[in-house]
Phi, psi and omega in degrees: 000187179249108173061022183070017177295148179255137176274206176294133180075219186255005184281139178285156180293136182241135176297150176302138186296337181290334180296310182289325182292317180300316180296321174292323177293319182292322178298318176294316178300314179290326175295313176300311182300316178297322175295318178293327176294319175300311179303321184288320189276340184299315177301325178291324175294315179298322174301319184290326174296318181265181176294144181299330183275355183246127180255016184304309183295321178295319178293317180300318175301315180296315180300312182294323179291314179296323177294321181294322176296311185293317180278327184271335177310306181293322178297317180290322174302317180293320184292323183292322184281324185280317184255166177301139185302315179298324178288323181288316176298316178302312181299313185296319183289323179290319177302316177299318179293319177296319178293324172300313184290326179294326184292341179280000000 
């Protein structure tokens, strides 16, 4: 509620449902946009690291990312179907964060 205000009777005041829903949608849109921008910019960053006339590093990245999607997709799908979803999502997020830490 807001500051302990009371609505009609003894029920606490509740924000209109659209307010929180809009914030969640905005958060998802901005997060998705940031993810797409990283996906778009990584090959350019790899080209800047390597010689500008060689696309080997960018192509290698695309092949590894594509292979990870093709090979990992069915495994993740199977885990989501077999185990409780919250447990599977939690495990995937922890694994992702551990892999990010290891990459440094």
